[in-house]
N, C-alpha and C positions, 0 to 999 in steps of 0.2 A: 823165658826160662833158658838158662845156659845149656849148650850142647854137652857140657860135662856132667849133667845129671844122667844117671843110669837107671834103667828099668830093672827093678828087683822084686822078688817075692819076699814076704815078711820072714818066711822060714830060713831064708839065706842070711838074714840080718840079725835075728834074735831067736833064741831057743824059747819054746813055749812050755811052761811048767817043767823046767829042767829038774834033774835030781839035785838035791841039796844036802851037803854033809851037816848033820845035826850033832851038837855036843851030846855026850852020854848022860850027863847029869845037869841038874839045875833048872832054872827058869828061863823062858824065852819071851821076848816081847810078842804080844798078841794083839791083833787089830781086827775087830768085828767090822761088818759092812759100814756101820755108822761112822767109823773112824776115817773112811775114805771121803774126801771132800769133793763136792760137785765142782768140776772144772779143774781139779788137780790139787792135791794136798793130803797130808796124813795127820790127822788129829791124834792126840795122845790116847794110847790104848791101855791095856793092863798086861798081865803076864800069865803064862800057863807052864806047867811042868813039861819037861821034854818027853815024858812018857805019853803025853797026849798028842805029840806032834804028828803022828800018823793020820790023824783025822782032819788035818788042816792043810791048806796050801802053804808051802815053805819057800822062803825067799831070803836073799842076802842084800846087803847094802849095794846100791847101784841097779837093782832090778826095778822094772816098771810094773806096777799093779794096775789092773783095769777090771772093773766089775763086768761080769758077763751075763747077768740076769736082768730082765726087764723089771722096772723102769730105770734101774741104776745105770745100765749101759747107756741108755739114751740121755741120761742126766750127766754123763761123763764123769762118773765117780772113778777117780784114778789117782795115782800117786807115784812119786819116785822115792824108793826106799832109801833112807839116809839116817844116820845116827842111831842105828840099832845097837843096844848095849853090848851084845855079844856077837854082833855082825850078822846074826841070823834072826829071822822073825817068822811068825805064823799069822795066817789070815784065814777068813772063812773060805770054804771051797767054792763059793760063788765068785771068787776072784781069779782071773787068769794072771799068771806070772810070766813076764817077758824078760829074758836075760840078754841084753844087747851084746853083739859082737864088737870088735874094735873098729868096725867100719861105720858104726852109727853111734852118735852121742846119746847117752840115756835121756838127757833133756830133750833132744830133738825127737827121739822116739815117743816120749810122753806127749809132746805136742802133736806129733804126726798121727797118733791114735785118736786125737780129738777132732781131726779134720772131718768135714762133711762126707767125703767119699768113704772113709772107713766106717763112719756111723751107718751110712746106707748099706755098705757091705754086710756089717754085723746084723742089722735089722733083717735083711733079706735071708741071712743064713740061720736065723734063730729057729730053734726047734722046741716043741712043748705046747701046752695048752693053757688057755686063760692067762692068769697073771704070773705064770711060772715058766716063761720062755727063756731060753738061754742061747748064747752063741757057742756052738760046739768048738772045743779047743782044736780038734783035728782039722777044722776048716779055716781057722784063723791064719794059718801059715800060707794059705793060698792067696791072701790079699796082695795085690800088685801095686807098687808105688814107684815113683821116681826119686832117686836118692842123690843129693848133691855131695860134692867132696866135703871132707871134714872142715876145712876152713870156711866154706860157705855155710855149713851147719852151725858153726860157732857164730857167724854173723847173724844168722836167722834167729838163733836162740837169744842172743843179746838184744836184738830188736824186739822180739816178743816180750821179753822180760821187762824192758823199759816201758813198753806200751801197757802191759798188764799192771805195772805199778800205778800208772795213771788211772786205769780202770778201777783199781782197788781204792784209790783215793775218792773217786766219784761214788763208788758203791758205799763207802763208809760215810760220805756226806749225806747220801740218801738215808742211810740207817739212822744217823743222828737226827735228821729232820723227822723221820717216822717216830723216833722216841719222844721228841718234843711234842708232836701231835698227840701221841698216846697219853702223855702227861696232861696235855691241855684238855683232853676228853674227860679225864678223871676230875680235874679241877673244875671244869664247867658243870659236870654232874653234881658235885658236892655243893658248889655255890648256889646253883638253882634249886636243888632239892631241899636245901635248908634255908631258902629265902634270903640269901646274902646279897642278891643283886636287886633288891627292892629298896632303894634309898628313901622312898616316901613312907615306909612302914615304921612304926615304933617297934623297937626290939627289946628283948629282955633275955637274961640268961636262962637256959633250960635247966630243969631239975636233973637231967641226964647230962653229965659233963661232955660226952662225946657229940652232943648236938651243937654245942657252942651257943651263941645267941641266935634266937629265932624270932620271927614276927610275933608281937605280943598277943595278937588275936588268934594265933594257932593254938590248938590243943595238943594233947599227947595221949597215947594209949598203948596198951600191951598188944602184941601181935595175937595173943591168945583170945583177946576180946574181938579182934577183927577177923580172925580165921579159926576154923576148926580143922582138926586132922581128919582126913578122909582116907579110908582103907578099903574101898569097894573093889572087888575083883572085876576084871574086864571080861570080854568075850572075843572069840577068835577073829572076827572080821575087822577089828579095830587096828589101826597102824601102831607099831611100836615106835615110840618117840625117844629121842636121845636128849641128854642135857649136857651142854658144853659150858666150860668156864668162860669162853669168849663170846658166844652168841646166844646163850640161854637155851630154851627148849625148842626143838625142831617142830616144824608144822607138817612133817611127812614121815613115812617109814624110814627108819635109820638104815643107812647103807651098810652092806657087808664090808668088813675089814678082812685083809688077808689073815687066814688062820682062824677066823672066828666062825661060829656056827650060827646061821640065821635062825631066829626064833620063828618057826613056821607052823609047828604042830599045835592043834587046838589045846591039847593038854598042857603044853608049855605056856601058851599065852594065857591060859586060865589062871595061872598064879600071879600074873601081872596086875598092877593096880590101874584102875580106870581113872582118867583125868578128864575134866570138862573145861571148856573155854573159861578163862579167868582164874583157874586154879593156879596157885603159886607152888611150884614143884622144886624141891632141892635134893641134891645128893648129899647125904649125911657126911661123907668123907671129903667132899670138895666144896661144900658151901662156903667155907672161909676163903676159898680161892675164886669164888664167883660161879660155882657150879649150881646155878638155879635159874629159874625163869618163869614167866607167865604163859600158860598154855593158850594157844589161839584156836585149837581144834580139839575135838574129842579123840582120845587115843589111850594107849597103854604105856606105862613106865615100869621100870624095874621094881620088884618088891623091896629093894634096898633104899628106894627113894621115899621121901616124905611128901605127901600131897596135902597142901593147906588150902582149904576151900573157904571163900569169903562167907562170913556169917552175918554181915551187916553191910550197909552201903559204904564202900571203900573202892578206890581205884587201884587195883593190884599193880598196874604199870608204875604208879607213883611209888608204891611200897618197894617195888623192885629197884627203882633208881636210888632210893634211900639206902637200901641194903647193898647196892653195888658201889656206892660211894666209898672212898678210902676209909672214912670213919665207920661206915656200916660194916665193911669187910673186917676191920679190926675188932669191932664189937662181936661179930660172929666168931672170929678166931679166939677171942678171949673166953667165950662161952663154950667153945668146943672142948671135948674131953679126950685126953690121950697123953701118953708120955713123951711122944715126939711128933713133929709136925705131920709126917705122912700117915700117922695113925689117928690124927684128930678127927672126932666125930661130933656133929652138932645134932643132938637128940631133940625131939619135939619138946620135952620138958624144959629145956633151956631156950629153944627157939621161941616158944610162946611167951616167955617172960621178957623178951626184948621189947623195950619201949621206944616208939618212934614219934617224931613230930607229926602232927596231923592237921593240915589246913582244912578249911571247909571243902566239901566234896567237889564243888565247881573249880576251886583253885587246884585241887589235886589233878583234875583232868587237864587244866591249862598248863600246869607245871610239867606234867608228863609229856604233853605234846611239845612244849617248848624245848625240853631236854632232847627229845627225839629229833627235832628239827635241827638243833645246833650240833648234835653228835653226827647227824647225817652229813652235815656240811664238812665236818672234820674228816669223816670217813671218805668222802669224795676226794679230799686232798691226799689221803693216804693211798687210795686206789691209783691216783695219778702218779704218785711216786713209785708205786709197785710196777705200773706199766712202764715207767721210765727205766726201772731196773731191768725189766724183761728186755727192753730195747738195748740196754747196755750189754746184757748177756749175749744177745744175738750179734751185736757188733764185735764183741770179744771173740766169739766163735768164728765169725767171718774173717776177722783179722788173722787168727791162727791158721785157718784153712788156706788163705791166700799166701801167707808167709811160707808155710811148709810145702806147698805145692808149686812154688816158684812163680805165682801170679803177680807178686809185687816186684817192681823194678828195683835194682840194687840202690839206685839213688834215693828211693823212699826209705830203705832200711838203714842206709849209712854204711860206711866201710870199716868202722872201728872193730877190731877183733880183740875181745877180752882175753887176758892171759889165763884167766880161770873162769870157765862158764859158771854162771850163778845157778843156785839150786832152784829147779822149777817148782818145787813144792812150797816155796815161800809165798806164793800168791794166794 
């Protein structure tokens, strides 16, 4: 680190939540917390009337925004304000606004606030309970840092942005691979569930067009002949299970979400439906998106869910795979009622009339096991990619920390000074 770096407190370099002149009339750009991108960036928000400005954090182009509430602070939700239509914007009050002085580049400040030492400072300064801890604005100004001269700040910003562009390319490559694997999962499920990977079997077109050709020795039946609707009420000591569009039905008590009220009183649980192992449970509003699954434990589900209990010998796991296939999902969407997608509901009367291909019971078990095994292999590949992405994020954060704290040698960063520093929010 050069001796030209000076020790400063943050309050001497930037105003925290400064006063902002607001237009008297009209609309202003508004950015909720979800508009702040982890690692730096500002997604598109919407607008609010200036009459509401008093209830929000106010900022101008060139200000740096940083989430102060956990876990958004630790996730480095931050942004450099740029391109505001009227030069002024509004954000949730869970965001701290930093207005840089002429001694520190806005881009450098954005990266400096992502360094490990500021993260540690903020976490130690947090006040509050549970999941509502915040970094007090009055304490942020006490953070001490070493500040390089402006030319050195420009070199550091240019270096970081070059490196982050490479990180972004690698991250996008990972996302493309994950998308390919997700498509492969759906293709595998459909091909195996409908018997399309059985070259030795004679095949014939199904009476249901969405089945395509299936093995000739398979049958077909209505779900209403395979399952009956069960609406038994549960009792207090059973776990409340959740149904996810991604993972089906849970096998344990659903976790509390921020702002939600846990269902704990016996009179509340008494209105919930009881499910047994092997019941097929679906969310009427989300079935066409994959909101269903086969229960593995006894428990309770929302009264808004439909519980389908096997009435004859059938392998519910096979049925779930058929319904989770792209063709099955589309059939449930077609049978759901509603004027627009987010209001579509799949009622029992429609669900029970869905006809599915039905192999012999032994084949159903084998097919379900085969699909599970192959999807598990793909999932392991996805997990490896996600771990690699986590590693990239750690490398990214470490690079930023070392660059803004002077731990990197000038030869590593290069000497080129851009005539116009790039926008840090572009990453």
